[in-house]
Structures are given as C-alpha cells and as structure tokens.
C-alpha positions as CSV (number, residue, x, y, z in Angstrom):
1,M,4.4,21.7,10.0
2,N,6.4,18.7,11.5
3,L,3.9,15.8,11.7
4,A,5.8,14.5,14.8
5,D,4.5,17.6,16.8
6,L,1.1,15.9,17.1
7,I,2.8,13.2,19.1
8,R,3.9,15.7,21.7
9,H,0.4,17.0,21.7
10,H,-1.1,13.7,22.5
11,A,1.4,13.1,25.2
12,R,0.5,16.2,27.0
13,R,-3.4,15.7,26.2
14,R,-3.8,12.1,27.3
15,P,-0.4,10.7,28.4
16,A,-1.8,7.3,29.6
17,H,-3.8,6.5,26.4
18,A,-2.3,3.5,24.7
19,A,-0.4,4.4,21.4
20,I,1.0,1.2,20.4
21,V,0.1,-2.5,21.5
22,A,2.4,-5.2,20.6
23,R,2.4,-8.8,21.8
24,D,5.1,-8.4,24.3
25,R,4.4,-4.7,25.6
26,T,2.2,-1.6,25.4
27,W,3.5,1.9,24.8
28,D,1.3,4.8,26.1
29,Y,1.6,8.2,24.5
30,A,3.9,9.5,27.1
31,T,6.3,6.7,26.3
32,F,5.9,6.8,22.7
33,D,6.7,10.6,22.6
34,A,9.9,10.0,24.7
35,A,10.7,7.0,22.3
36,V,10.3,9.4,19.3
37,D,12.7,11.9,21.1
38,T,15.2,9.2,21.6
39,A,15.0,8.1,18.0
40,A,15.5,11.7,16.8
41,L,18.6,12.1,19.0
42,R,20.1,8.9,17.8
43,V,19.7,10.1,14.2
44,L,21.0,13.4,14.9
45,A,24.0,12.0,16.8
46,R,25.2,10.2,13.6
47,G,25.6,13.4,11.9
48,V,22.2,13.5,10.1
49,G,21.0,16.9,9.2
50,Q,17.7,18.5,7.9
51,G,16.7,16.9,4.6
52,D,19.4,14.1,4.8
53,I,17.9,10.7,3.9
54,V,17.7,7.9,6.4
55,G,17.2,4.5,5.5
56,I,14.9,2.3,7.7
57,A,15.1,-1.5,7.4
58,L,13.4,-2.6,10.7
59,G,10.8,-5.3,11.6
60,D,7.2,-4.4,12.5
61,T,7.9,-3.3,16.0
62,P,7.2,-0.3,18.2
63,E,10.7,0.8,17.5
64,H,10.0,1.1,13.8
65,L,7.2,3.6,14.6
66,A,9.5,5.4,17.0
67,F,12.1,5.8,14.3
68,L,9.4,6.8,11.5
69,Y,8.4,9.7,13.8
70,G,11.9,10.3,15.1
71,I,13.4,11.0,11.7
72,A,10.6,13.3,10.9
73,R,11.1,15.1,14.2
74,A,14.8,15.5,13.3
75,G,13.9,17.1,10.0
76,A,15.4,14.1,7.9
77,T,13.7,12.1,5.2
78,I,12.5,8.5,5.4
79,L,13.8,5.9,3.0
80,P,11.8,2.8,3.5
81,M,13.8,-0.7,3.0
82,D,12.2,-4.0,3.4
83,K,13.9,-5.9,6.1
84,R,13.6,-9.1,4.0
85,W,15.7,-7.7,1.3
86,T,19.2,-9.1,0.7
87,E,22.2,-7.1,1.9
88,G,22.9,-6.4,-1.9
89,E,19.3,-5.0,-2.4
90,K,19.5,-2.7,0.6
91,E,22.8,-1.5,-0.5
92,R,21.8,-0.7,-4.1
93,V,18.7,1.3,-2.8
94,A,20.6,3.1,0.0
95,R,23.3,4.1,-2.4
96,H,20.9,5.1,-5.3
97,F,19.1,7.6,-3.0
98,G,22.3,8.8,-1.2
99,A,21.1,7.7,2.3
100,K,23.5,9.2,4.9
101,L,22.5,6.6,7.4
102,A,20.4,3.4,7.5
103,L,18.8,1.7,10.5
104,V,18.9,-2.1,11.2
105,D,17.7,-4.4,13.8
106,A,20.1,-5.8,16.3
107,G,21.5,-9.1,14.9
108,D,20.9,-8.2,11.3
109,A,23.8,-7.6,9.0
110,P,25.2,-4.2,8.3
111,I,24.5,-2.9,4.9
112,G,27.8,-3.0,2.8
113,D,29.7,0.1,3.6
114,V,26.6,2.2,4.3
115,V,26.7,3.9,7.8
116,C,24.4,1.9,9.8
117,E,22.8,2.4,13.3
118,T,21.6,-0.8,15.1
119,V,18.2,-0.5,16.9
120,E,17.7,-2.7,20.0
121,A,14.5,-4.0,21.0
122,P,13.2,-2.9,23.6
123,L,14.6,0.5,22.8
124,H,16.5,2.2,25.6
125,I,14.1,5.3,26.0
126,D,15.7,8.4,27.4
127,R,12.9,10.2,29.2
128,A,14.9,13.5,29.2
129,A,15.7,13.4,25.6
130,H,13.4,16.2,24.7
131,A,15.6,18.6,26.7
132,K,18.6,17.7,24.6
133,L,17.0,18.1,21.3
134,P,18.2,21.1,19.4
135,D,15.6,23.3,17.8
136,S,15.0,22.3,14.1
137,P,12.0,23.9,12.5
138,V,10.6,21.9,9.9
139,G,8.8,23.5,6.9
140,P,5.7,21.8,5.3
141,D,7.5,21.3,1.9
142,L,10.4,19.4,3.4
143,G,10.6,15.9,2.5
144,L,9.0,13.2,4.9
145,V,9.4,10.0,3.0
146,L,10.7,8.6,-0.2
147,S,7.9,6.2,-0.8
148,L,9.4,3.7,-3.2
149,S,7.2,2.6,-6.1
150,S,9.3,0.0,-8.0
151,G,10.9,-2.1,-5.4
152,T,14.7,-3.2,-6.1
153,T,14.5,-4.3,-9.7
154,G,15.7,-1.9,-12.4
155,R,16.1,1.7,-11.5
156,P,14.2,2.3,-8.1
157,K,11.9,5.3,-8.2
158,G,11.2,7.3,-5.1
159,P,8.4,10.0,-5.2
160,L,9.2,12.5,-2.5
161,I,6.2,12.9,-0.1
162,T,6.4,16.2,1.9
163,H,4.9,16.8,5.4
164,R,2.2,18.8,3.6
165,N,1.4,16.0,1.3
166,M,1.3,13.4,4.1
167,Y,-1.0,15.7,6.1
168,H,-3.3,16.1,3.2
169,R,-3.3,12.3,2.8
170,F,-4.2,12.0,6.5
171,L,-7.2,14.3,5.8
172,I,-8.6,11.9,3.2
173,Y,-8.2,9.1,5.6
174,T,-10.3,10.7,8.3
175,I,-12.8,12.6,5.9
176,T,-13.3,9.8,3.3
177,L,-12.1,6.6,4.9
178,T,-13.5,7.7,8.5
179,M,-10.5,7.0,10.4
180,S,-10.3,8.7,14.0
181,E,-8.7,9.0,17.3
182,H,-11.2,6.4,18.6
183,E,-9.8,3.5,16.7
184,R,-7.8,0.5,17.8
185,F,-6.3,0.0,14.5
186,A,-4.8,-3.4,13.6
187,C,-1.7,-3.2,11.5
188,A,-1.5,-6.6,9.8
189,S,0.9,-5.9,6.9
190,P,4.6,-4.9,6.8
191,M,5.2,-1.4,7.6
192,Y,7.6,-1.3,4.4
193,F,4.3,-1.2,2.4
194,S,3.2,2.3,1.6
195,G,-0.4,1.8,2.7
196,S,0.4,0.1,6.0
197,R,3.0,2.8,6.9
198,G,0.6,5.5,5.8
199,F,-2.4,4.3,7.8
200,T,-0.4,3.4,10.9
201,M,1.4,6.7,11.1
202,C,-2.0,8.4,10.5
203,E,-3.7,6.6,13.3
204,L,-1.0,7.8,15.6
205,Y,-1.1,11.4,14.3
206,F,-4.9,11.3,15.2
207,G,-4.0,9.9,18.7
208,G,-5.6,6.4,18.3
209,T,-4.1,3.1,19.1
210,V,-2.3,0.9,16.8
211,V,-2.2,-2.9,17.4
212,L,0.8,-4.5,15.7
213,L,-0.1,-7.9,14.2
214,P,2.8,-8.4,11.8
215,P,2.8,-11.3,9.4
216,P,3.1,-14.1,8.6
217,M,0.2,-15.3,10.5
218,A,-2.4,-18.2,9.7
219,P,-5.7,-16.7,8.9
220,A,-7.5,-18.3,11.9
221,A,-4.8,-16.7,14.1
222,L,-5.3,-13.4,12.6
223,I,-9.0,-13.5,13.2
224,R,-8.6,-14.5,16.8
225,E,-6.0,-11.7,17.6
226,I,-8.0,-9.0,15.8
227,N,-11.0,-10.1,17.9
228,D,-9.0,-10.6,21.1
229,Y,-7.3,-7.2,21.0
230,G,-10.5,-5.5,20.5
231,C,-9.7,-3.9,17.2
232,T,-12.2,-1.6,15.6
233,S,-10.5,-1.0,12.3
234,A,-7.9,-2.7,10.1
235,F,-5.9,-2.5,6.9
236,I,-5.7,-5.9,5.3
237,V,-4.5,-6.6,1.7
238,P,-6.6,-8.5,-0.8
239,T,-4.5,-11.6,-0.7
240,I,-5.0,-11.9,3.0
241,I,-8.9,-11.0,2.8
242,R,-9.2,-14.0,0.5
243,R,-7.6,-16.3,3.0
244,L,-9.8,-14.9,5.7
245,I,-13.0,-15.7,3.5
246,D,-11.8,-19.3,3.1
247,A,-11.1,-19.5,7.0
248,S,-14.6,-18.0,7.9
249,T,-16.8,-20.9,8.2
250,G,-19.6,-18.9,10.1
251,P,-22.3,-18.5,11.2
252,G,-22.0,-14.7,11.4
253,Y,-19.1,-12.4,10.7
254,C,-15.6,-13.6,11.7
255,L,-14.5,-10.0,12.5
256,P,-17.9,-8.6,14.2
257,N,-16.4,-5.7,15.9
258,L,-14.7,-4.1,13.0
259,R,-16.2,-0.8,12.2
260,L,-13.9,-0.3,9.3
261,L,-11.9,-2.5,7.1
262,I,-9.8,-1.0,4.4
263,S,-8.5,-2.9,1.5
264,T,-6.0,-1.4,-1.0
265,G,-2.8,-2.3,-2.6
266,A,-4.3,-4.6,-5.4
267,A,-7.6,-5.3,-6.8
268,L,-10.2,-6.7,-4.5
269,F,-12.5,-8.2,-7.3
270,T,-16.3,-8.0,-7.0
271,E,-16.8,-11.7,-6.2
272,D,-14.3,-11.5,-3.4
273,R,-15.9,-8.3,-2.1
274,A,-19.2,-9.9,-1.8
275,L,-18.0,-12.8,0.1
276,A,-16.1,-10.5,2.3
277,L,-19.2,-8.5,3.2
278,E,-21.1,-11.8,3.9
279,R,-18.4,-13.4,6.0
280,I,-15.9,-11.0,7.4
281,T,-17.6,-7.6,8.1
282,P,-20.3,-5.5,6.5
283,N,-18.0,-2.4,6.8
284,I,-15.4,-2.6,3.9
285,I,-13.8,0.2,1.9
286,N,-12.0,-0.5,-1.2
287,F,-9.4,2.2,-1.4
288,Y,-7.8,2.9,-4.8
289,G,-4.6,5.0,-4.7
290,S,-0.9,5.0,-5.2
291,A,2.4,5.6,-3.4
292,E,3.0,8.5,-5.6
293,G,-0.2,10.2,-5.8
294,G,-2.2,9.3,-2.8
295,G,-5.8,8.5,-2.8
296,I,-8.0,8.6,-6.0
297,S,-11.4,6.8,-5.1
298,A,-13.2,4.7,-2.5
299,L,-16.0,2.1,-2.7
300,T,-17.8,1.8,0.5
301,S,-20.5,-0.8,1.7
302,A,-23.0,2.1,1.5
303,H,-22.7,2.6,-2.2
304,P,-25.4,1.1,-4.3
305,E,-25.0,-2.4,-5.7
306,E,-24.7,-1.2,-9.4
307,K,-21.5,0.5,-8.5
308,S,-19.9,-2.6,-7.0
309,R,-17.5,-3.2,-10.0
310,T,-16.2,0.4,-9.9
311,A,-13.4,1.7,-7.9
312,G,-15.7,3.9,-6.2
313,A,-16.4,7.6,-5.9
314,I,-13.6,10.2,-6.1
315,V,-12.1,11.0,-2.6
316,W,-12.1,14.2,-0.8
317,G,-9.8,16.9,-2.1
318,T,-8.9,15.0,-5.4
319,E,-9.4,15.9,-8.9
320,V,-9.6,13.2,-11.5
321,R,-9.2,13.4,-15.3
322,V,-9.3,10.9,-18.2
323,V,-7.1,11.9,-21.1
324,D,-6.1,10.5,-24.5
325,A,-2.5,10.1,-25.7
326,D,-2.1,13.7,-26.3
327,F,-3.4,14.7,-22.8
328,N,-6.7,16.1,-24.1
329,D,-9.7,15.4,-21.9
330,L,-12.2,12.7,-22.7
331,P,-16.0,12.7,-22.1
332,R,-17.4,11.0,-19.1
333,G,-17.8,7.2,-19.9
334,E,-15.0,7.2,-22.3
335,V,-11.8,4.9,-21.5
336,G,-8.5,6.6,-21.5
337,R,-5.5,7.4,-19.4
338,I,-6.4,8.1,-15.5
339,C,-4.6,11.1,-14.1
340,Y,-5.2,13.0,-10.9
341,R,-4.0,15.5,-8.4
342,S,-4.5,16.5,-4.8
343,G,-2.6,18.2,-2.0
344,G,-1.4,14.6,-1.2
345,S,0.3,14.0,-4.7
346,A,4.0,14.0,-5.2
347,H,5.4,16.2,-8.0
348,E,8.4,14.2,-9.0
349,F,10.5,11.3,-8.6
350,Y,13.5,12.2,-6.4
351,G,16.4,12.9,-8.5
352,D,14.9,11.2,-11.6
353,P,13.9,13.9,-14.1
354,E,13.4,11.3,-16.9
355,A,10.9,9.1,-14.9
356,S,9.3,12.2,-13.6
357,R,8.6,13.5,-17.2
358,Q,6.8,10.2,-18.1
359,S,4.5,10.1,-15.0
360,F,4.1,13.7,-13.9
361,R,2.7,16.6,-16.1
362,D,1.6,20.0,-15.2
363,G,0.9,19.0,-11.6
364,W,-1.0,15.8,-12.6
365,Y,0.1,12.4,-11.7
366,L,-0.3,9.6,-14.4
367,P,-0.4,6.3,-12.4
368,G,-0.4,4.1,-15.7
369,D,-4.0,2.9,-15.2
370,V,-6.7,3.0,-17.9
371,G,-10.3,3.4,-17.1
372,F,-13.1,6.0,-17.1
373,V,-15.3,8.1,-14.9
374,D,-19.1,7.7,-15.1
375,A,-21.7,10.4,-15.0
376,D,-21.9,9.9,-11.1
377,G,-18.2,10.4,-10.5
378,F,-17.5,6.9,-10.0
379,V,-14.0,5.6,-11.2
380,T,-13.8,2.4,-13.2
381,I,-10.3,0.9,-13.9
382,T,-10.2,-1.3,-17.0
383,G,-6.6,-2.1,-16.9
384,R,-2.9,-1.0,-16.8
385,E,-1.2,0.7,-19.8
386,K,1.7,-1.6,-19.5
387,D,-0.3,-4.7,-18.8
388,M,-2.6,-4.2,-21.9
389,I,-2.5,-6.8,-24.4
390,I,-3.0,-6.2,-28.1
391,R,-4.1,-9.1,-29.7
392,G,-4.7,-9.0,-33.5
393,G,-4.9,-5.1,-33.2
394,V,-7.5,-5.3,-30.5
395,N,-6.8,-3.8,-26.9
396,I,-7.5,-6.5,-24.1
397,Y,-7.4,-5.5,-20.5
398,P,-6.4,-8.4,-18.1
399,N,-8.6,-7.2,-15.2
400,E,-11.7,-8.1,-17.0
401,I,-10.5,-11.8,-17.7
402,E,-9.0,-12.0,-14.2
403,S,-12.4,-11.2,-12.7
404,V,-14.1,-13.9,-14.7
405,L,-11.7,-16.5,-13.6
406,L,-12.0,-15.4,-9.9
407,G,-15.7,-16.2,-10.4
408,H,-14.9,-19.7,-10.3
409,G,-15.5,-21.2,-6.9
410,Q,-12.0,-23.0,-6.8
411,V,-9.9,-20.1,-8.1
412,T,-8.1,-18.0,-5.3
413,E,-5.9,-15.9,-7.5
414,A,-5.6,-15.0,-11.2
415,A,-3.2,-13.2,-13.5
416,V,-3.4,-12.7,-17.1
417,V,-0.4,-11.5,-19.4
418,G,0.4,-11.4,-22.9
419,A,2.8,-13.7,-24.6
420,P,4.4,-13.0,-28.1
421,S,2.7,-14.4,-31.0
422,A,4.0,-14.3,-34.6
423,A,0.5,-14.5,-35.9
424,L,-1.3,-12.0,-33.7
425,G,1.3,-10.0,-32.0
426,E,0.3,-11.1,-28.6
427,E,-1.7,-14.0,-27.1
428,V,-3.7,-14.2,-23.9
429,I,-2.2,-16.6,-21.2
430,A,-3.8,-16.8,-17.8
431,F,-2.2,-18.1,-14.6
432,V,-4.4,-19.3,-11.5
433,T,-4.0,-20.7,-8.1
434,T,-6.8,-22.9,-6.9
435,R,-8.2,-24.4,-3.5
436,Q,-8.8,-27.7,-5.1
437,P,-7.5,-29.2,-8.5
438,V,-9.3,-27.7,-11.4
439,D,-9.1,-28.6,-15.2
440,P,-7.6,-25.6,-16.9
441,E,-9.8,-26.5,-20.0
442,A,-12.9,-26.0,-17.8
443,L,-11.7,-22.6,-16.9
444,R,-11.1,-21.8,-20.6
445,A,-14.7,-23.0,-21.1
446,M,-16.0,-20.7,-18.5
447,C,-14.2,-17.8,-20.1
448,A,-15.6,-18.7,-23.5
449,R,-19.2,-18.4,-22.0
450,Q,-18.6,-15.0,-20.6
451,L,-16.2,-13.2,-22.9
452,A,-15.7,-12.3,-26.6
453,P,-13.7,-15.1,-28.4
454,Y,-10.6,-12.9,-28.8
455,K,-10.5,-12.5,-24.9
456,V,-10.4,-16.1,-24.0
457,P,-7.1,-17.2,-22.8
458,K,-5.2,-19.5,-25.3
459,V,-3.6,-21.2,-22.2
460,V,-4.6,-21.3,-18.6
461,Q,-1.8,-22.5,-16.2
462,V,-2.4,-23.7,-12.9
463,L,0.4,-22.8,-10.2
464,S,0.8,-23.8,-6.5
465,E,1.6,-20.0,-5.8
466,M,2.0,-16.9,-7.6
467,P,5.4,-15.1,-7.8
468,R,5.2,-11.8,-5.9
469,T,7.0,-8.3,-5.9
470,N,8.7,-7.2,-2.6
471,V,5.4,-5.4,-1.8
472,G,3.3,-8.5,-2.2
473,K,1.7,-7.9,-5.4
474,I,1.5,-10.5,-8.1
475,D,4.8,-10.3,-10.2
476,K,3.5,-10.2,-13.8
477,Q,7.0,-9.8,-15.1
478,R,8.1,-13.0,-13.8
479,L,5.1,-14.6,-15.2
480,R,5.8,-13.3,-18.6
481,A,9.4,-14.3,-18.3
482,S,8.3,-17.9,-17.5
483,L,6.7,-18.2,-20.9
484,G,10.1,-18.0,-22.6
C-alpha cells in the first residue's frame, strides 16, 4: 500500500483532469504523476533508501505536493519543516530525527551541515522518470510522515504516521467529512500544518483538484479568489474564519459556492460558528482531532442546535473513552481524560519512549484534553489538562471563560491562563484582542454576569495581537511568561 500509487491510477484514468491549480500554472494528473516520479528520482539519487527520513522545508507550491508524494513513492518518510523557521530551528529538528536529506527552495539558505537538495520552481519534470525508477515495494506499515506535534521548542515530538494510518484518515475525510473526487479544494493554510497537508494529500489521493491559495492574504482577497477559482470545498483555520466574518458585509453568503468548509486546528467557538453559518456558508464542519491520533469528532451544520456547543459526534471508525487518572472508564456525561483510537492513530512518538509512555497506552492515544461524551455520543471538550487552572482547590477550564469573552461583539480572540498566586495557588488572567477599544473592566463585568465568581478573571489584558506557535495557534506559554 503506497499512497502514491493512486496518483498513477488517476494519471491513467483521466490524465487531463486538473490536479493542482496555482496562480501561475496548472498541472493535470499526467503532469503531476510525472512530477512525483521526478521527485522520487531526485530523492533516491541522493542516497535515500526505504524508511529514511527526508525533511521538506518548501513553500506552498505544486513542487511541495510533488515531493510529498515523491518521498512516499520512494519509500522514505516525510519530515515536515516550516519554511519560515530559522536555519537553527530547521537544523535542530533535522538532526533530532536523523534526516538523511532536506529539501529547500531555490534561494533559501542551506540547513547547517545537513545534506540539502535545492528544489527549483517550476520543477524540471522528467516525463520518462517512471521508466528509471527502481522497484520499491512499500508495505502498509512503513512510515509515511512524522507529523510534528510540538514545533521547535523543547524536545520536538514526531508521531509516526504510516501509509495504513493515513489511508484510514482519508476514509474519515470522505465518509464523515464528505470530501470526494469531485471537489475543487481550496488550500488556504501552509502545508506545513498537519491538517492542511492531510486534507490536500487526501484530495489528490481521491483524484480531485487542489487550488493553492497560500497565505498571507487579506480576507477580501481570499473571498474573491475562492469564488473566482470556483472552489467547492476548503480548509480554513478558525483565526481566518473570524477575519472572513468581519469582511463579510452581505447581503448573502460571501462564499456561496462552498459545499464544504472544514474548520479545525483550534476551537471555533459557538458564537463565531453561528456568524460563519450566517455570513460565510451554511455548510461548515467543525473537525476535532490531532496530528497524533487523527480525527475524533465532527460537528456538522445538520446537527441539532442543542449540540452546537459540543465538538460533534464521534467520527467513522473511531472509538472514544473518557477515563479517570487511573485509566478507569467513567460514565457517560462525567468529565475526565479523553482518549481514543482508530486505524488512523499513531502508536508512538518516533524514537521517544518516555513521551510515548505519557501519551499512548494500550493502543489508546491521550491528547491531553478533558471532557465528556453525552448519551447521544457527542463529545464536549471542557479544557486541556495542562491548561487547567486550579484556583483555591477548584478546577477551572479556560475554554468556558474564553467562550464568554468571545461573546462580546468587539472581542476577536481570547486566551485564558493561570498565574501563580500565593493566596490561591493560581489566579485567572485573560488576554483578548479587539476590533475597537474596549474597557477591560467591562469585560470582567460581563464575565461576572455569566460565570461563577471564582471563574471571573482577576485581570483582562487587551493586546494588539496574540503570540502564536509555529502552527498558528495562540501561544499560551508565552502569555504565561509575560506575566513574570
């Protein structure tokens, strides 16, 4: 089972069908298949063998997709590296995972003394490359990608996703998320991101069309291009969805042709989801999952209103448990540690048995989320174990407070953390960004009207922008550090 074999199938089945559409060119499936062969040959020529790790630090281009599938066709394992990282960050990750080769764009600096291959754009495609490729049978349990889960700070963790795991994730994407070969799929997030890479590779695996609309892009421009390119589906992170809401002045939907809008990677709060359904498209799926374990649940537009504050129903092929600290099952409706497993779940962090013991247990993955499953099988996330605030012995989950803050019409983002307190152990501190100036005390008063007194933030700080991790999520570690 080599996932790249389906690209060959599509090249024979409908060679002239558009595989990748970029602003400067279009590749049909015959061209894309030849590009994948070319990429595989380039990797093999540098001495890469089956199971070797290849870093990929490329921009969001057709070449990036050709080398993702080319590495797979060569039987090697993809190590995603953000093109925006510094040379030192790239070298640290490449060395940590023992990358035999790293791919960089023409014009980018080499990565320390890591062996690098420079990828030109446009790629010089060898139409006869297939005849030159050696036979390299790939088993379903060979590593496909090390889907980094902690960026470059501390010790990077890489869950090893096999060809079999990724195939199962693709089944979830088509069965639960309804992706198909008939889509024109807008890729509007960096392909370094696990979700963006997975959905984009999936669309090509199905034989659909990927439209590359890489960031940064102003919201109005993104709306215009998704419409102009005739996109029928898209993956857009919640941060950008909030900006599209602000840019949608109406009347009507700003993306009227979208059959499917997938939101994942961070929380899309209920209030934002309601506005997105009203202004962007009526066809939104909130997808809850992780780089390590794949998908857990999905909230669709068809689900009843009373489920709108949940993370949705458990996705196809996935089992979910809620357990206590001793890994004992808790009854439906009781809050505990979320754990889950499916054919798409990794079983370990590559080369890191200590981290693996903390997050993987008897085939189950523990993402660090706290929540419950209700009687109807809908998952609700109440917070993160590491984000939980213990104030005066009471557990407080930031998500609840953040949701209240986002209910204010001028608040665009909210993040709640715990600060050390000699009297109470921890105090609740909130950070927000706003469209227009807002009195922080007015935000505290709003929280006081909707929350128990012990959950009301002691301080609300208004920021011009939130610090972010390298995958675009709000960096709560930096927010805590800013408190001194």
